[in-house]
Residue, then its C-alpha position, 0 to 999 in steps of 0.5 A: m325207831t331203835l331196837k330199844e324203843f321197839q322193845k318198849l312198844t312190845e312191852i306195852i302191847y303185851r301188858r294191854v292185849g297179851i300179844f308177845i312180839e319177838l324182837k326178831k320181828f323188829e326189821i319187818l315191823n320197824r318199817k311199818i311203824d316208821k311209815y305210820m309215824v311219818d304219815n300221821g305227823y309224828k316228828d319222833f318216837r318219843s311223841f308217838f310213844h307218849d300218845i300210846r303210853f298215856d292213851k291220848d288217842k285210842r285210835v293210835f293204839q288200835d292202829l298199832i295193833n292193826i300193824v302188828t297182827v297177822n291176818e293170813t287166812y282163806f276159806f275152808r282152811e284146815n277143812y277137816q275141822f269143819e267136817s268134824l264140826i258138821q259130822c260129829v260135834l253138831p249132831q251130838l249137840h242137837k241131841i242134848r240141847d233144848t229144841n228152842e235153844p240156838i247153837r252158838i259158835l264163836c270164831s276168835p280170832s275171825s280175822t277178815g271173816e273167812e273162818p266164820y263164813s266157812v262155818a256158815l257155808h258148811l251149814l248151808n251145804e249140809g242143809r239138814l242141821i239148820e232146818e232143825k235148829d237156829y244158829e248164831i255165829v259171832g266173829i271177833d278180832i282185835d284188828s279193827k281193819a280186819i273186822e271192817k273187811a269181814k263186814k264188807g265181805e269182799f275177797s281175793k282169788r287167793s281167799i276163795q281158791f279152795l271153795p267148792p265151785h258150786l258154793l262159789r257160784r251160789y253164794f258169791s258174785q265177781k266184781g273185777n278181781a274181787y269176789l263178793i259174798s252174798d248180802f244175806l251171809k253178811d247179815v248172818i255173822d255178828f262181827r265185833t272188834i274185841n280184845v280176847m284178853d278183855k274179860v269184861e267184853m268177852k263175858k258180854l258175848g254170852k255162852f257158846d256151844i263151840i269156839f274156834s280159836r285157830n292159830m292165835l295162841i301161838y302169838f301169846n306166852d304161857e301166862s296169856r295162853k292160860v288166861v285165854a284158855m280159862t276165859f274160853y272154858e268159862m264161856l263154853k256151855s257144858n259139853g261144848y267144844v274148842f277147836l285150835g290150830h293144828a300146831e296148838s294143844m290145849s292140854r299143854i296149857v290147862s287141864v280142865f278140858r277133855t281131849s276128844k278125837l273126832k275123825d281127823s280132828i282133835a277138839y277140846k271138850k268142856v264136861 
């Protein structure tokens, strides 16, 4: 695959899913895409691109997305945000939400599941909040392989390295070098493969009280960031919050959210 051919691929990826891929990633992705073409019987780039462009086989484009997306995560990553969720945001919402109304939390992207499982583990560890209200946690990602791994609930030692020992003992079992999360926790999270730029599918998810979208918008350009930010705004209930990654700022994207300081965290509130 030449650099010019790679550019054609990045353009079609951007048009369909909003992910902006810099040309400097050519060297890394070129090897992976070339291997995929060989493994799947493509004789040249032209035939591969034909299937992508005309959507001849939807699996091929999904495989391409799985190749170019990054799923670098671990349990309790940027833990101060989870602490702000438990100590600040959820107590606020408990006071203003109807008693019978569940608190709904969306993790977008959910990657291989560490983030939504971390939310669930924090709720279990705190204990009182889940006695007062029902919770629904949804995890979405454009990478179908990441979602399958999340559903499987099998993690490496690196993924669980920052888990408190008492939570690891209580909610995980070890099988060789892998750590398997409890079956009941796998049933708690609703994992789905969804493109965040697909407004129709996003709307079907319903309204949420909290959205975690950490370290995703850095892969979008300004136009796509605005589209996603407004999608999140429409999906949030009144007084709901968005948490972004530490290198991201909603106030630089759109002006509809109110910036809120929560202990050591910054979150963005819909008022």
